[in-house]
C-alpha positions in Angstrom: 20.4 -36.6 157.8 17.3 -34.5 159.0 15.9 -33.7 162.1 12.7 -34.3 163.5 9.5 -32.3 163.7 7.4 -33.6 166.6 8.6 -31.8 169.4 6.1 -32.7 172.5 5.8 -29.5 174.9 7.6 -31.4 178.0 10.5 -31.2 175.6 10.4 -27.7 174.8 12.7 -26.3 177.6 15.9 -28.7 175.9 18.4 -27.4 173.4 18.0 -27.1 170.0 21.1 -30.0 170.3 19.7 -31.9 172.4 16.8 -32.3 170.1 18.7 -32.7 167.3 20.5 -35.7 168.7 17.0 -37.3 170.6 15.6 -37.1 166.6 18.9 -38.7 165.1 19.0 -41.7 167.6 15.3 -42.0 167.1 13.4 -41.8 164.4 16.1 -41.1 161.6 18.0 -44.4 163.1 14.8 -46.2 162.7 14.4 -45.0 158.9 17.9 -45.7 158.5 18.0 -49.4 159.9 15.5 -49.8 157.4 17.3 -48.9 154.2 20.6 -50.0 155.1 20.8 -53.8 155.5 24.2 -53.9 157.4 22.2 -51.8 160.3 19.4 -54.7 160.6 20.9 -56.5 163.6 21.9 -53.5 165.4 19.7 -51.9 168.2 19.0 -47.9 167.4 22.2 -47.1 169.9 24.1 -49.7 168.6 23.6 -48.5 165.0 24.0 -44.2 165.7 27.4 -45.5 167.0 28.4 -47.6 164.0 27.3 -44.9 161.8 29.3 -41.7 163.4 32.4 -44.1 164.1 32.8 -44.6 160.6 32.6 -41.8 157.6 32.2 -44.3 155.4 28.7 -45.6 157.0 27.7 -42.0 157.6 28.2 -41.1 154.0 26.4 -44.0 153.0 23.8 -43.0 155.6 23.5 -39.6 153.8 22.7 -41.4 150.1 20.0 -43.6 151.5 18.9 -39.8 152.6 19.0 -38.6 149.3 18.0 -41.4 147.6 15.0 -41.7 149.4 13.2 -38.6 150.1 10.1 -39.9 151.1 10.8 -42.0 153.7 12.4 -38.5 155.7 9.1 -36.4 154.2 7.5 -36.9 157.9 10.8 -35.7 159.6 11.6 -32.2 157.6 9.2 -29.9 158.7 9.1 -26.2 159.9 7.7 -24.9 163.2 4.2 -24.3 161.5 4.0 -27.7 160.6 4.9 -27.2 156.9 7.4 -29.3 154.5 10.8 -27.2 155.0 11.7 -25.7 151.3 15.7 -25.9 151.3 18.2 -26.7 153.7 18.8 -23.2 155.4 14.8 -23.0 156.4 14.6 -23.4 160.4 12.9 -26.7 161.5 10.8 -27.2 164.7 13.7 -27.6 167.2 14.9 -23.8 165.6 18.4 -25.4 163.3 18.8 -25.3 159.9 18.8 -28.9 157.9 22.5 -27.0 156.9 23.1 -26.6 161.0 22.4 -30.5 161.8 24.7 -31.6 159.0 27.2 -29.7 160.1 26.9 -30.8 163.6 27.2 -34.8 162.3 30.6 -33.9 160.0 31.9 -32.8 163.0 31.3 -35.5 165.5 32.4 -38.0 163.1 35.6 -36.1 162.3 36.1 -35.9 166.6 35.5 -39.7 166.9 38.0 -39.8 163.6 40.6 -38.2 165.3 40.4 -40.2 168.9 40.2 -43.4 167.4 43.6 -42.3 164.7 45.4 -40.0 167.2 43.9 -41.3 170.4 43.5 -39.6 173.6 46.3 -38.7 176.0 46.0 -39.3 179.8 47.5 -37.2 182.2 49.9 -39.6 184.4 48.7 -39.8 187.7 51.6 -40.1 190.4 51.6 -44.3 192.1 51.1 -44.4 195.6 53.1 -46.6 197.9 50.6 -48.7 199.6 51.0 -49.5 203.2 52.3 -52.9 203.8 51.7 -53.7 207.7 47.6 -53.6 209.0 49.7 -50.9 211.4 50.2 -49.0 208.4 47.3 -49.4 207.3 45.4 -47.8 210.1 47.9 -45.1 210.6 47.2 -44.2 207.1 43.2 -44.2 208.3 43.9 -41.8 210.9 46.0 -38.8 209.2 44.4 -36.0 207.9 43.3 -36.0 204.5 45.4 -34.3 201.8 43.8 -31.2 199.8 42.4 -31.9 196.7 44.8 -31.4 194.2 43.5 -29.2 191.1 44.2 -31.8 187.5 44.9 -29.7 184.8 43.5 -31.4 181.5 45.8 -31.6 178.5 44.3 -31.5 175.2 45.4 -34.4 173.4 46.6 -34.1 170.0 43.4 -34.9 168.7 40.9 -32.4 170.5 43.8 -30.1 169.4 43.2 -31.0 165.5 39.4 -30.9 166.0 39.1 -27.8 167.8 41.5 -26.1 165.1 39.1 -27.6 161.8 36.0 -27.3 164.1 34.4 -24.1 162.3 35.1 -25.4 159.3 33.4 -28.7 159.3 30.4 -28.0 158.1 29.5 -30.4 154.9 28.8 -33.6 153.8 31.4 -33.6 150.9 34.1 -33.2 153.6 33.5 -37.1 155.2 35.5 -38.4 152.8 38.0 -36.1 154.1 38.2 -37.0 156.9 40.3 -39.9 156.9 42.8 -37.4 155.4 42.0 -34.6 157.5 44.1 -36.6 160.4 47.5 -36.4 159.2 47.4 -32.5 158.4 49.9 -30.6 160.7 48.4 -28.4 163.0 50.3 -25.6 162.1 49.2 -26.0 158.5 45.6 -26.0 159.8 45.8 -22.9 161.4 47.7 -21.4 158.4 45.0 -22.3 156.4 42.1 -21.4 158.2 39.2 -20.6 156.3 40.7 -21.8 153.1 41.0 -25.3 153.6 37.1 -25.5 152.3 39.1 -24.6 148.6 40.0 -28.1 148.7 37.8 -30.8 148.0 40.4 -33.8 146.3 41.7 -36.2 148.4 45.1 -36.0 146.6 45.3 -32.3 147.5 44.9 -32.6 151.0 47.5 -35.6 150.6 50.3 -33.3 148.8 49.8 -31.0 152.1 50.0 -34.1 154.7 53.2 -35.2 152.9 54.9 -31.7 152.2 53.5 -30.0 155.5 52.8 -27.0 153.3 50.0 -25.3 151.8 48.9 -25.5 148.5 48.3 -21.9 147.2 45.1 -23.1 145.3 43.2 -26.2 144.5 44.6 -28.1 141.4 42.6 -28.6 138.6 42.3 -32.1 137.2 43.3 -32.7 133.5 40.0 -34.6 133.4 37.0 -36.0 135.4 38.0 -39.6 136.5 35.4 -41.9 135.1 32.2 -43.0 138.0 34.1 -45.9 140.0 33.1 -49.4 139.4 31.6 -51.3 142.4 32.9 -54.7 141.6 35.7 -56.0 143.4 37.0 -58.8 141.0 40.0 -59.1 139.1 39.4 -61.6 136.8 38.2 -61.0 133.7 34.3 -60.0 133.8 31.9 -58.0 131.0 34.1 -54.8 131.3 37.2 -57.0 130.0 37.3 -57.6 125.7 38.8 -60.7 126.3 40.0 -63.6 129.1 43.4 -63.2 128.5 45.7 -61.7 131.4 46.3 -58.2 131.4 48.9 -56.7 129.2 51.5 -55.0 131.0 54.0 -52.3 129.5 57.2 -53.4 127.7 59.3 -52.2 130.2 57.3 -54.5 132.7 57.4 -57.3 130.7 58.4 -60.9 132.9 61.3 -62.6 132.2 61.9 -65.0 129.4 61.2 -68.5 130.8 58.6 -67.4 133.0 54.9 -68.5 132.5 53.1 -65.5 131.8 49.9 -66.5 133.5 51.2 -67.8 136.7 53.3 -64.9 137.1 50.2 -62.5 136.7 47.9 -65.2 139.0 50.7 -65.5 141.6 51.0 -61.1 141.8 46.8 -60.8 141.8 46.7 -63.2 144.3 48.9 -61.3 146.8 46.2 -58.6 146.9 43.0 -59.3 149.3 39.8 -58.7 147.6 38.4 -56.2 150.0 41.4 -54.2 149.4 41.1 -54.4 145.6 37.6 -53.3 146.2 38.8 -49.8 148.0 41.2 -49.2 145.2 38.9 -49.7 142.5 36.8 -46.8 143.9 39.5 -44.8 144.7 41.6 -45.1 141.7 38.7 -45.0 139.5 39.8 -47.9 137.0 38.3 -51.3 135.8 39.4 -54.4 137.2 41.8 -55.0 133.7 43.2 -51.2 134.7 43.4 -52.5 138.3 45.6 -55.7 137.4 47.9 -53.7 135.2 48.7 -51.3 137.9 49.1 -53.9 140.6 51.4 -55.6 138.1 53.5 -52.5 137.5 53.5 -51.5 141.4 55.0 -55.5 141.9 57.5 -54.5 139.2 57.9 -51.1 140.7 58.5 -51.7 144.7 60.7 -53.8 146.9 59.1 -57.3 147.2 58.3 -56.6 150.9 56.6 -53.3 150.5 54.4 -55.1 147.7 53.8 -58.2 150.1 52.9 -56.0 153.0 50.4 -53.7 151.2 48.4 -56.7 149.5 48.0 -58.1 153.0 47.0 -55.0 154.4 43.2 -54.0 155.0 41.4 -51.8 153.2 41.3 -48.9 155.7 45.0 -49.3 156.6 47.6 -46.5 156.3 49.1 -48.9 154.0 46.0 -48.7 151.2 45.9 -44.9 152.2 49.5 -44.6 151.3 49.0 -46.4 148.2 46.2 -44.4 146.9 47.9 -41.1 147.8 50.9 -41.9 146.2 49.1 -43.0 143.2 46.3 -40.2 142.8 49.4 -37.9 143.0 51.7 -39.4 140.4 48.6 -40.1 138.5 49.3 -43.7 138.2 46.6 -45.7 137.1 45.4 -45.6 133.1 48.8 -44.4 132.8 51.6 -46.6 133.6 54.5 -45.8 131.9 58.2 -46.1 133.2 58.2 -42.7 134.5 55.0 -42.5 136.3 55.6 -45.9 137.9 59.0 -44.6 139.4 57.3 -41.3 140.8 54.4 -43.4 142.5 57.3 -45.7 144.0 59.1 -42.7 145.3 56.1 -41.4 146.6 54.8 -44.2 147.9 58.6 -45.2 149.8 58.7 -41.8 151.0 55.2 -42.0 152.5 56.0 -45.3 154.2 59.1 -44.1 155.7 57.6 -40.9 157.4 55.3 -43.1 158.9 57.6 -45.3 161.1 
């Protein structure tokens, strides 16, 4: 998301950050509201907060910016009213586009950390209220106590943000912010700038789970295919037949159990919004996801699967499932050992969150 060029002389004494915020809340949001249908009902201020309160919505706004360069062309100009040539050329406010990106990423991370970890309030001692009119009048005549010095104690969210602040720089980190929130503070300090080496969700999740630093990013054996955007688990054009998905032999249903009813019952326990996120995060087609869910049902305690299936797509249950699946490479691979490793990781993460 860019910063506006046109800054009138009356605002020249304001700081660059003030000018960036004015542009983001004004011209930039005007354009984004016209490009993103879900923002149409909101005012500029409301849309601004909707975007910054969600890493996913911020990423969607960046995609709109990249997909519609002409819509933002008049805003990307330098001090001489000339279009900027790259992200590191100064804009009219004195900051670069790369600076603006980092300001946005930091704002999103700060809001997300506070939403997930909370703001710790310093307790204030309760004062006993005077019980009678005489007591109240006497209280009024007493000299007031000297003002107390209140020391602000940084919250857990603020400590994490300050530890990461200098390394929240790039657009690609937006997808990692929901996973950064689980990193131990000591590990963040130990990593320092090396945290920028880790771009995969599974690497961050591994460090969250173990509390240990990876010496280097782990190379994936192969690139995942582009995620599908459909959330349907029923047969689609991508599936080769209308028959129920085939589960591995080790996960076959018991004799006498109607297979189609069994599949429908298992898949029906997972809500559609959650299924859509699983399709995107795990890079599966609907038929492959159906097999994964069938195997997960047979690998996990039934109560855990039921709780997972009813959870929201951005819930801790969903995040634990995805992290365990990615770490165990549970997806297209559904052999017994892989499923067992997935179940172990998922249950370990579930217990550690209690």
